[in-house]
C-alpha positions as a Markdown table, in Angstrom:
| # | Residue | x | y | z |
|---|---|---|---|---|
| 1 | Met | 17.9 | 2.9 | 26.7 |
| 2 | Leu | 17.0 | 4.8 | 23.5 |
| 3 | Glu | 20.5 | 6.2 | 23.2 |
| 4 | Gln | 22.0 | 2.7 | 23.5 |
| 5 | Ile | 19.7 | 1.4 | 20.7 |
| 6 | Lys | 20.6 | 4.4 | 18.5 |
| 7 | Gln | 24.3 | 3.8 | 19.0 |
| 8 | Thr | 24.0 | 0.1 | 18.2 |
| 9 | Asp | 22.0 | 0.9 | 15.1 |
| 10 | Lys | 24.5 | 3.4 | 14.0 |
| 11 | Ala | 27.4 | 1.0 | 14.5 |
| 12 | Tyr | 25.9 | -2.0 | 12.7 |
| 13 | Tyr | 22.8 | -1.3 | 10.6 |
| 14 | Met | 23.1 | 0.0 | 7.0 |
| 15 | Asn | 22.0 | 3.6 | 7.0 |
| 16 | Thr | 19.4 | 3.5 | 4.3 |
| 17 | Phe | 16.8 | 5.5 | 6.3 |
| 18 | Gly | 18.9 | 8.5 | 7.4 |
| 19 | Glu | 18.2 | 10.1 | 10.7 |
| 20 | Arg | 15.0 | 8.4 | 12.1 |
| 21 | Leu | 12.6 | 9.9 | 14.5 |
| 22 | Pro | 14.1 | 9.8 | 18.0 |
| 23 | Val | 11.8 | 7.0 | 19.4 |
| 24 | Cys | 11.7 | 3.3 | 19.8 |
| 25 | Phe | 8.5 | 1.5 | 20.6 |
| 26 | Thr | 8.1 | -1.4 | 22.9 |
| 27 | Glu | 4.4 | -2.3 | 22.7 |
| 28 | Gly | 1.2 | -1.2 | 21.2 |
| 29 | Asn | -2.6 | -1.3 | 21.8 |
| 30 | Gly | -5.2 | -0.4 | 19.3 |
| 31 | Met | -4.4 | 3.1 | 18.0 |
| 32 | Thr | -1.5 | 3.7 | 20.3 |
| 33 | Met | 2.1 | 2.7 | 20.8 |
| 34 | Thr | 4.3 | 3.0 | 23.9 |
| 35 | Ala | 7.9 | 4.2 | 23.6 |
| 36 | Thr | 10.9 | 3.1 | 25.7 |
| 37 | Asp | 10.4 | 6.1 | 28.0 |
| 38 | Gly | 6.8 | 5.2 | 28.6 |
| 39 | Lys | 5.4 | 8.0 | 26.4 |
| 40 | Ile | 2.2 | 7.0 | 24.5 |
| 41 | Tyr | 1.8 | 8.0 | 20.8 |
| 42 | Tyr | -1.3 | 8.0 | 18.7 |
| 43 | Asp | -0.5 | 6.1 | 15.4 |
| 44 | Phe | -1.9 | 7.7 | 12.3 |
| 45 | Met | 0.6 | 5.9 | 10.0 |
| 46 | Ala | -0.1 | 2.2 | 10.9 |
| 47 | Gly | 3.4 | 1.1 | 10.0 |
| 48 | Ile | 2.9 | 2.9 | 6.6 |
| 49 | Ala | -0.6 | 1.4 | 5.9 |
| 50 | Val | 0.3 | -2.0 | 7.3 |
| 51 | Asn | -1.3 | -2.4 | 10.8 |
| 52 | Cys | -4.9 | -2.2 | 9.5 |
| 53 | Leu | -6.3 | -3.8 | 12.7 |
| 54 | Gly | -4.2 | -1.6 | 14.9 |
| 55 | His | -1.7 | -2.9 | 17.5 |
| 56 | Asn | -2.2 | -6.1 | 19.5 |
| 57 | His | -5.5 | -6.9 | 18.0 |
| 58 | Pro | -6.8 | -9.7 | 20.1 |
| 59 | Lys | -8.0 | -12.0 | 17.3 |
| 60 | Leu | -4.9 | -11.4 | 15.1 |
| 61 | Thr | -2.5 | -11.9 | 18.1 |
| 62 | Glu | -4.3 | -15.1 | 19.1 |
| 63 | Thr | -4.2 | -16.4 | 15.5 |
| 64 | Ile | -0.4 | -15.7 | 15.2 |
| 65 | Cys | 0.4 | -17.2 | 18.6 |
| 66 | Asn | -1.7 | -20.4 | 17.9 |
| 67 | Gln | -0.2 | -20.9 | 14.5 |
| 68 | Ala | 3.4 | -20.3 | 15.7 |
| 69 | Lys | 2.8 | -23.1 | 18.3 |
| 70 | Lys | 1.8 | -25.4 | 15.5 |
| 71 | Leu | 3.8 | -24.6 | 12.3 |
| 72 | Ile | 5.6 | -21.5 | 11.1 |
| 73 | His | 7.0 | -22.7 | 7.8 |
| 74 | Thr | 6.9 | -25.8 | 5.7 |
| 75 | Ser | 7.9 | -24.6 | 2.1 |
| 76 | Ser | 6.1 | -24.8 | -1.2 |
| 77 | Leu | 6.9 | -28.5 | -1.5 |
| 78 | Tyr | 3.7 | -29.3 | 0.4 |
| 79 | Tyr | 0.1 | -28.3 | 0.5 |
| 80 | Ile | -0.7 | -25.5 | 3.1 |
| 81 | Glu | -4.3 | -25.3 | 4.3 |
| 82 | Ser | -4.3 | -21.6 | 5.2 |
| 83 | Gln | -2.6 | -20.8 | 1.9 |
| 84 | Ala | -5.3 | -22.5 | -0.1 |
| 85 | Asn | -8.1 | -20.9 | 2.0 |
| 86 | Leu | -6.6 | -17.4 | 1.8 |
| 87 | Ala | -6.4 | -17.7 | -2.0 |
| 88 | Lys | -10.0 | -18.9 | -2.1 |
| 89 | Val | -11.4 | -16.0 | 0.0 |
| 90 | Leu | -9.5 | -13.4 | -1.9 |
| 91 | Cys | -10.7 | -14.7 | -5.2 |
| 92 | Glu | -14.2 | -15.2 | -4.0 |
| 93 | Asn | -14.3 | -11.5 | -2.9 |
| 94 | Ser | -12.6 | -10.0 | -6.0 |
| 95 | Cys | -12.6 | -10.1 | -9.8 |
| 96 | Ala | -9.7 | -12.6 | -9.6 |
| 97 | Asp | -9.7 | -16.3 | -10.2 |
| 98 | Arg | -6.1 | -17.2 | -9.1 |
| 99 | Ala | -3.7 | -16.1 | -6.4 |
| 100 | Phe | 0.0 | -16.5 | -5.6 |
| 101 | Phe | 1.7 | -15.4 | -2.4 |
| 102 | Ala | 5.0 | -13.7 | -2.1 |
| 103 | Asn | 6.8 | -11.8 | 0.8 |
| 104 | Ser | 6.4 | -8.2 | 0.0 |
| 105 | Gly | 4.8 | -5.6 | -2.3 |
| 106 | Ala | 7.9 | -5.2 | -4.5 |
| 107 | Glu | 8.0 | -9.0 | -5.0 |
| 108 | Ala | 4.3 | -9.1 | -5.8 |
| 109 | Asn | 4.7 | -6.4 | -8.4 |
| 110 | Glu | 7.8 | -8.1 | -9.8 |
| 111 | Gly | 5.8 | -11.3 | -10.1 |
| 112 | Ala | 2.9 | -9.5 | -11.8 |
| 113 | Leu | 5.3 | -8.0 | -14.4 |
| 114 | Lys | 6.7 | -11.5 | -15.0 |
| 115 | Leu | 3.1 | -12.9 | -15.3 |
| 116 | Ala | 2.2 | -10.4 | -18.0 |
| 117 | Arg | 5.3 | -11.1 | -20.0 |
| 118 | Lys | 4.7 | -14.9 | -19.7 |
| 119 | Tyr | 1.1 | -14.4 | -20.9 |
| 120 | Phe | 2.5 | -13.1 | -24.2 |
| 121 | Tyr | 5.3 | -15.6 | -24.4 |
| 122 | Asn | 2.6 | -18.4 | -24.2 |
| 123 | Lys | 0.9 | -16.7 | -27.2 |
| 124 | Gly | 4.1 | -16.5 | -29.2 |
| 125 | Gln | 4.2 | -12.7 | -29.0 |
| 126 | Glu | 6.9 | -10.3 | -27.9 |
| 127 | Lys | 5.3 | -7.3 | -26.1 |
| 128 | Pro | 7.9 | -6.2 | -23.5 |
| 129 | Glu | 7.0 | -2.6 | -23.1 |
| 130 | Val | 5.2 | -1.5 | -19.9 |
| 131 | Ile | 3.6 | 1.9 | -19.3 |
| 132 | Thr | 3.6 | 3.3 | -15.8 |
| 133 | Leu | 3.0 | 6.8 | -14.4 |
| 134 | Gln | 5.2 | 9.6 | -13.4 |
| 135 | Asn | 5.4 | 10.0 | -9.6 |
| 136 | Ser | 4.4 | 6.4 | -9.1 |
| 137 | Phe | 6.0 | 4.0 | -6.7 |
| 138 | His | 6.1 | 0.2 | -7.2 |
| 139 | Gly | 9.0 | -1.1 | -5.2 |
| 140 | Arg | 12.8 | -1.2 | -4.9 |
| 141 | Thr | 13.8 | -4.3 | -6.8 |
| 142 | Leu | 15.5 | -3.4 | -10.1 |
| 143 | Ala | 12.4 | -4.1 | -12.2 |
| 144 | Thr | 9.9 | -2.4 | -9.8 |
| 145 | Leu | 12.4 | 0.5 | -9.4 |
| 146 | Ser | 12.4 | 0.8 | -13.2 |
| 147 | Ala | 8.6 | 0.9 | -13.1 |
| 148 | Thr | 8.6 | 3.6 | -10.5 |
| 149 | Gly | 8.3 | 7.0 | -12.0 |
| 150 | Gln | 10.5 | 8.9 | -9.7 |
| 151 | Glu | 14.1 | 9.7 | -10.7 |
| 152 | Lys | 15.3 | 10.2 | -7.1 |
| 153 | Tyr | 14.8 | 6.5 | -6.5 |
| 154 | Gln | 16.3 | 5.3 | -9.8 |
| 155 | Lys | 19.4 | 7.4 | -10.3 |
| 156 | Pro | 22.0 | 5.4 | -8.3 |
| 157 | Tyr | 21.0 | 2.1 | -10.0 |
| 158 | Ala | 21.4 | 2.9 | -13.7 |
| 159 | Pro | 21.2 | 1.3 | -16.1 |
| 160 | Leu | 17.7 | 0.2 | -15.2 |
| 161 | Val | 15.6 | -2.6 | -16.6 |
| 162 | Glu | 14.5 | -1.6 | -20.1 |
| 163 | Lys | 11.2 | -1.1 | -21.8 |
| 164 | Phe | 9.4 | 1.0 | -19.1 |
| 165 | Val | 7.7 | 4.1 | -20.3 |
| 166 | His | 6.5 | 6.8 | -17.9 |
| 167 | Val | 3.6 | 9.1 | -18.7 |
| 168 | Pro | 1.8 | 11.8 | -16.6 |
| 169 | Ala | -1.1 | 10.7 | -14.5 |
| 170 | Asn | -4.6 | 11.6 | -15.6 |
| 171 | Asp | -3.5 | 12.6 | -19.1 |
| 172 | Ile | -5.2 | 10.2 | -21.5 |
| 173 | Glu | -3.7 | 11.8 | -24.6 |
| 174 | Ala | -0.2 | 11.2 | -23.3 |
| 175 | Phe | -1.1 | 7.7 | -22.5 |
| 176 | Lys | -2.5 | 7.0 | -26.0 |
| 177 | Lys | 0.7 | 8.4 | -27.5 |
| 178 | Ala | 2.8 | 6.0 | -25.4 |
| 179 | Val | 0.9 | 2.9 | -26.6 |
| 180 | Thr | 2.7 | 0.9 | -29.3 |
| 181 | Glu | 2.4 | -2.5 | -30.9 |
| 182 | Lys | 5.0 | -3.6 | -28.3 |
| 183 | Thr | 3.0 | -2.4 | -25.3 |
| 184 | Gly | 2.3 | -5.5 | -23.2 |
| 185 | Ala | 1.2 | -4.1 | -19.8 |
| 186 | Val | 0.1 | -1.1 | -17.9 |
| 187 | Leu | 1.0 | -0.8 | -14.2 |
| 188 | Leu | -1.0 | 1.8 | -12.2 |
| 189 | Glu | -1.9 | 2.7 | -8.6 |
| 190 | Val | -5.6 | 3.7 | -8.2 |
| 191 | Ile | -4.3 | 6.3 | -5.7 |
| 192 | Gln | -0.6 | 7.2 | -5.9 |
| 193 | Gly | 0.5 | 7.0 | -2.3 |
| 194 | Glu | 4.2 | 7.9 | -2.2 |
| 195 | Ser | 3.7 | 11.0 | -4.3 |
| 196 | Gly | 1.2 | 12.5 | -1.9 |
| 197 | Val | -2.1 | 10.5 | -2.0 |
| 198 | Arg | -3.2 | 11.5 | -5.5 |
| 199 | Pro | -6.2 | 9.6 | -6.9 |
| 200 | Leu | -6.5 | 8.8 | -10.6 |
| 201 | Asp | -9.7 | 10.0 | -12.3 |
| 202 | Lys | -12.4 | 7.4 | -12.8 |
| 203 | Ala | -12.8 | 8.5 | -16.5 |
| 204 | Tyr | -9.1 | 8.1 | -17.1 |
| 205 | Leu | -9.1 | 4.6 | -15.7 |
| 206 | Glu | -12.1 | 3.7 | -17.7 |
| 207 | Glu | -10.5 | 4.8 | -20.9 |
| 208 | Ile | -7.3 | 2.9 | -20.1 |
| 209 | Arg | -9.4 | -0.2 | -19.4 |
| 210 | Asn | -11.0 | 0.1 | -22.8 |
| 211 | Ile | -7.7 | 0.6 | -24.6 |
| 212 | Cys | -6.2 | -2.4 | -22.8 |
| 213 | Thr | -9.1 | -4.6 | -23.8 |
| 214 | Glu | -9.1 | -3.4 | -27.4 |
| 215 | Arg | -5.3 | -3.7 | -27.8 |
| 216 | Asp | -4.7 | -6.9 | -25.8 |
| 217 | Ile | -2.7 | -5.1 | -23.1 |
| 218 | Val | -2.5 | -6.5 | -19.6 |
| 219 | Leu | -3.9 | -4.0 | -17.1 |
| 220 | Ile | -2.2 | -4.4 | -13.7 |
| 221 | Phe | -3.3 | -2.5 | -10.6 |
| 222 | Asp | -0.8 | -2.0 | -7.8 |
| 223 | Glu | -3.0 | -2.3 | -4.7 |
| 224 | Val | -0.1 | -2.8 | -2.2 |
| 225 | Gln | -1.1 | 0.3 | -0.3 |
| 226 | Thr | -4.7 | 0.9 | -1.5 |
| 227 | Gly | -6.0 | -2.6 | -0.9 |
| 228 | Met | -7.3 | -4.5 | 2.1 |
| 229 | Gly | -9.9 | -1.9 | 3.2 |
| 230 | Arg | -7.7 | 1.2 | 3.1 |
| 231 | Cys | -10.0 | 3.0 | 0.7 |
| 232 | Gly | -13.2 | 1.9 | 2.3 |
| 233 | Thr | -13.8 | -1.1 | 0.1 |
| 234 | Leu | -11.8 | -4.4 | 0.1 |
| 235 | Phe | -9.9 | -3.2 | -3.0 |
| 236 | Ala | -9.5 | 0.3 | -4.4 |
| 237 | Tyr | -10.6 | -0.7 | -7.9 |
| 238 | Glu | -14.1 | -1.2 | -6.5 |
| 239 | Thr | -14.3 | 2.5 | -5.8 |
| 240 | Val | -14.0 | 3.4 | -9.5 |
| 241 | Gly | -15.7 | 0.4 | -11.0 |
| 242 | Val | -12.8 | -0.6 | -13.2 |
| 243 | Glu | -11.5 | -4.2 | -13.0 |
| 244 | Pro | -7.8 | -5.0 | -13.6 |
| 245 | Asp | -6.5 | -8.2 | -15.2 |
| 246 | Ile | -3.9 | -8.6 | -12.5 |
| 247 | Phe | -3.6 | -6.8 | -9.2 |
| 248 | Thr | -1.1 | -7.0 | -6.3 |
| 249 | Leu | -1.5 | -6.8 | -2.5 |
| 250 | Ala | 0.9 | -6.7 | 0.5 |
| 251 | Lys | 1.2 | -4.2 | 3.4 |
| 252 | Ala | -2.1 | -4.7 | 5.3 |
| 253 | Leu | -2.9 | -8.2 | 4.0 |
| 254 | Ala | -1.7 | -10.0 | 7.1 |
| 255 | Gly | -1.9 | -7.0 | 9.5 |
| 256 | Gly | 1.9 | -6.7 | 10.0 |
| 257 | Val | 3.2 | -10.2 | 9.2 |
| 258 | Pro | 5.2 | -9.9 | 5.9 |
| 259 | Ile | 3.2 | -11.1 | 2.9 |
| 260 | Gly | 2.5 | -10.1 | -0.7 |
| 261 | Ala | 0.0 | -11.4 | -3.3 |
| 262 | Ile | -0.5 | -11.5 | -7.0 |
| 263 | Leu | -4.1 | -12.0 | -8.1 |
| 264 | Cys | -5.3 | -12.5 | -11.7 |
| 265 | Lys | -8.2 | -13.5 | -13.9 |
| 266 | Glu | -8.0 | -17.0 | -15.3 |
| 267 | Lys | -7.1 | -15.8 | -18.8 |
| 268 | Phe | -3.9 | -14.3 | -17.4 |
| 269 | Ser | -2.9 | -17.2 | -15.2 |
| 270 | Ala | 0.1 | -18.0 | -17.4 |
| 271 | Phe | 2.5 | -19.5 | -15.0 |
| 272 | Val | 3.2 | -23.3 | -15.2 |
| 273 | Pro | 5.4 | -25.4 | -12.8 |
| 274 | Gly | 8.9 | -24.0 | -12.8 |
| 275 | Asp | 8.0 | -20.5 | -14.1 |
| 276 | His | 7.9 | -18.8 | -10.7 |
| 277 | Gly | 8.4 | -19.7 | -7.1 |
| 278 | Thr | 9.1 | -18.7 | -3.5 |
| 279 | Thr | 10.6 | -20.1 | -0.3 |
| 280 | Phe | 8.8 | -18.1 | 2.3 |
| 281 | Gly | 5.8 | -16.7 | 0.4 |
| 282 | Gly | 2.4 | -17.8 | 1.7 |
| 283 | Asn | 3.8 | -19.9 | 4.6 |
| 284 | Pro | 1.4 | -21.1 | 7.3 |
| 285 | Leu | 2.0 | -18.2 | 9.7 |
| 286 | Ala | 1.6 | -15.4 | 7.1 |
| 287 | Thr | -1.5 | -16.9 | 5.5 |
| 288 | Ala | -3.2 | -17.7 | 8.8 |
| 289 | Ala | -2.7 | -14.1 | 9.7 |
| 290 | Gly | -4.1 | -13.1 | 6.3 |
| 291 | Leu | -7.2 | -15.2 | 6.8 |
| 292 | Cys | -7.8 | -13.5 | 10.2 |
| 293 | Val | -7.4 | -10.0 | 8.7 |
| 294 | Val | -9.8 | -10.7 | 5.7 |
| 295 | Asn | -12.4 | -12.2 | 8.1 |
| 296 | Glu | -12.2 | -9.1 | 10.3 |
| 297 | Leu | -12.5 | -6.8 | 7.3 |
| 298 | Leu | -15.5 | -8.6 | 5.7 |
| 299 | His | -17.4 | -9.8 | 8.7 |
| 300 | Asn | -16.7 | -7.7 | 11.8 |
| 301 | Gly | -17.4 | -4.2 | 10.6 |
| 302 | Val | -13.9 | -3.0 | 9.8 |
| 303 | Leu | -14.7 | -2.0 | 6.2 |
| 304 | Glu | -17.7 | -0.1 | 7.3 |
| 305 | Asn | -15.7 | 1.7 | 10.0 |
| 306 | Ala | -13.0 | 2.6 | 7.4 |
| 307 | Asn | -15.7 | 4.1 | 5.2 |
| 308 | Lys | -17.5 | 6.0 | 8.0 |
| 309 | Met | -14.4 | 7.2 | 9.8 |
| 310 | Gly | -12.7 | 8.1 | 6.6 |
| 311 | Ala | -15.6 | 10.4 | 5.7 |
| 312 | Leu | -15.6 | 12.0 | 9.1 |
| 313 | Phe | -11.8 | 12.5 | 9.0 |
| 314 | Arg | -12.0 | 14.2 | 5.6 |
| 315 | Glu | -14.9 | 16.3 | 6.9 |
| 316 | Lys | -12.9 | 17.5 | 9.9 |
| 317 | Leu | -9.8 | 18.2 | 7.8 |
| 318 | Thr | -11.9 | 20.1 | 5.2 |
| 319 | Ala | -13.3 | 22.3 | 8.0 |
| 320 | Leu | -9.7 | 23.1 | 8.9 |
| 321 | Lys | -9.0 | 23.9 | 5.3 |
| 322 | Glu | -11.9 | 26.4 | 5.2 |
| 323 | Lys | -10.5 | 28.0 | 8.4 |
| 324 | Tyr | -6.9 | 28.1 | 7.4 |
| 325 | Pro | -6.0 | 29.0 | 3.8 |
| 326 | Ile | -2.5 | 27.5 | 4.3 |
| 327 | Ile | -4.3 | 24.1 | 3.7 |
| 328 | Lys | -4.4 | 23.8 | 0.0 |
| 329 | Glu | -6.3 | 20.5 | -0.5 |
| 330 | Val | -7.7 | 17.5 | 1.4 |
| 331 | Arg | -7.9 | 14.4 | -0.9 |
| 332 | Gly | -8.1 | 10.6 | -0.8 |
| 333 | Lys | -10.6 | 7.9 | -0.2 |
| 334 | Gly | -11.5 | 5.9 | 2.9 |
| 335 | Leu | -8.7 | 6.1 | 5.4 |
| 336 | Met | -6.0 | 7.0 | 2.8 |
| 337 | Ile | -5.9 | 10.8 | 3.1 |
| 338 | Gly | -3.5 | 13.5 | 1.9 |
| 339 | Val | -3.4 | 17.0 | 3.2 |
| 340 | Glu | -1.5 | 19.4 | 1.0 |
| 341 | Phe | -0.3 | 22.7 | 2.3 |
| 342 | Ala | 0.3 | 25.9 | 0.3 |
| 343 | Glu | 3.7 | 26.4 | 1.9 |
| 344 | Pro | 6.5 | 24.0 | 2.8 |
| 345 | Ile | 5.4 | 23.4 | 6.4 |
| 346 | Ala | 4.6 | 19.7 | 6.5 |
| 347 | Lys | 7.8 | 18.4 | 8.1 |
| 348 | Ala | 8.0 | 21.1 | 10.7 |
| 349 | Leu | 4.3 | 20.6 | 11.6 |
| 350 | Ser | 4.7 | 16.8 | 11.7 |
| 351 | Lys | 7.6 | 17.3 | 14.2 |
| 352 | Gln | 5.4 | 19.4 | 16.4 |
| 353 | Leu | 2.7 | 16.7 | 16.2 |
| 354 | Phe | 5.3 | 14.1 | 17.1 |
| 355 | Glu | 6.4 | 16.0 | 20.1 |
| 356 | Ala | 2.7 | 16.2 | 21.1 |
| 357 | Gly | 2.3 | 12.4 | 20.8 |
| 358 | Phe | 0.9 | 12.0 | 17.2 |
| 359 | Leu | 2.5 | 10.0 | 14.4 |
| 360 | Val | 1.8 | 11.3 | 10.9 |
| 361 | Gly | 3.6 | 10.8 | 7.6 |
| 362 | Thr | 4.9 | 13.4 | 5.2 |
| 363 | Val | 5.5 | 13.5 | 1.5 |
| 364 | Gly | 8.1 | 16.1 | 0.7 |
| 365 | Glu | 7.7 | 19.5 | 2.4 |
| 366 | Thr | 4.0 | 20.1 | 1.6 |
| 367 | Val | 1.9 | 17.0 | 2.2 |
| 368 | Phe | 0.7 | 15.0 | 5.1 |
| 369 | Arg | -0.1 | 11.3 | 4.4 |
| 370 | Leu | -2.6 | 9.9 | 6.9 |
| 371 | Val | -3.1 | 6.1 | 6.8 |
| 372 | Pro | -4.2 | 5.1 | 10.3 |
| 373 | Pro | -5.4 | 1.7 | 11.4 |
| 374 | Leu | -8.9 | 1.0 | 10.1 |
| 375 | Ile | -10.2 | 0.5 | 13.6 |
| 376 | Ile | -9.8 | 4.3 | 14.3 |
| 377 | Thr | -12.6 | 6.0 | 16.2 |
| 378 | Lys | -14.1 | 9.5 | 16.3 |
| 379 | Thr | -12.1 | 10.1 | 19.6 |
| 380 | Glu | -8.7 | 9.7 | 17.9 |
| 381 | Ile | -9.8 | 11.7 | 14.9 |
| 382 | Asn | -10.9 | 14.6 | 17.1 |
| 383 | Leu | -7.7 | 14.4 | 19.1 |
| 384 | Leu | -5.6 | 14.9 | 16.0 |
| 385 | Thr | -7.7 | 17.5 | 14.3 |
| 386 | Asp | -8.0 | 19.5 | 17.5 |
| 387 | Lys | -4.2 | 19.5 | 18.0 |
| 388 | Leu | -3.7 | 20.4 | 14.3 |
| 389 | Asp | -6.1 | 23.3 | 14.8 |
| 390 | Glu | -4.2 | 24.5 | 17.8 |
| 391 | Leu | -0.9 | 24.3 | 15.9 |
| 392 | Leu | -2.2 | 26.1 | 12.8 |
| 393 | Gln | -3.4 | 29.0 | 14.9 |
| 394 | Thr | 0.2 | 29.7 | 15.8 |
| 395 | Leu | 1.4 | 30.1 | 12.2 |
């Protein structure tokens, strides 16, 4: 069965992902997924930080099924109850006053950049420059690709959108030098995910916040991967105590149903009718799922579990670091964890884990990225760290 799927994929699907792992999943339950051959895998990637409630979560599944029986889509021509309620609960539990829903993280980031530019247009000012960080990742549309500070993603699409300036992370002097009278926005990830789970320093973010306030620069946080409980709080900015003017969400917001969101403080809510729009964004199905996810995070112990299990996971991995010098660093917050190796063994090690029934992510040749469902328990953490211990002994 798998070979037939692979051949059909090869014949008809655009090969943008290269050679994928040789597996196709048919169902999931909690922390596990079952492949076409019946083999069960422990999922420490959660669909790249998407399946925050795991697989086949009873409440989320029931919510999606019930909503699908009623209405899936109506369009932005009409009011949508779950859309209004999801906007309300996100604003009530964040520093934001307004929300807008899109379809993905890239679209949310694109919308945030448009919102910042519209803010200055309304003031009669032209401040088109945007500062982002080297090794960042903000999406694959032309504007978000231009914002992304990684040449490997950008090179085939030159010329890119203008006015994006990239500076090294955690270097405040480089940031200050990049600020000009034309700087209108700063776009940052509190933890850089695609470059290897690299947190930004609290002091660095505080200083940027001060500069943005003094210079009337819009501070945008990309919380596509770090948001929705991933770092042990609802949003990652809470872990550093620095509030953005605008921030974006996607990935885990609806537990696997595609959705993105732009949230902002009232001062920066610059869109008026006709400025921005969407066909699918925030439809009844996606926002009903989003409401279910937020409720589980806030009221059913998921955030607390992410915090507790994240601390335990890092503790177990740090113990392995002390035992095996080949582990260079364990970093991250909550259940967004990076394990960096001193030698280029990450991909080979991840392949061995895959063969043993564990799904982990890699960044380059030296970093593991672990972003499991937020419902993970001590049992699954022990299973992975015990297997990793066993494999490291053979190196």
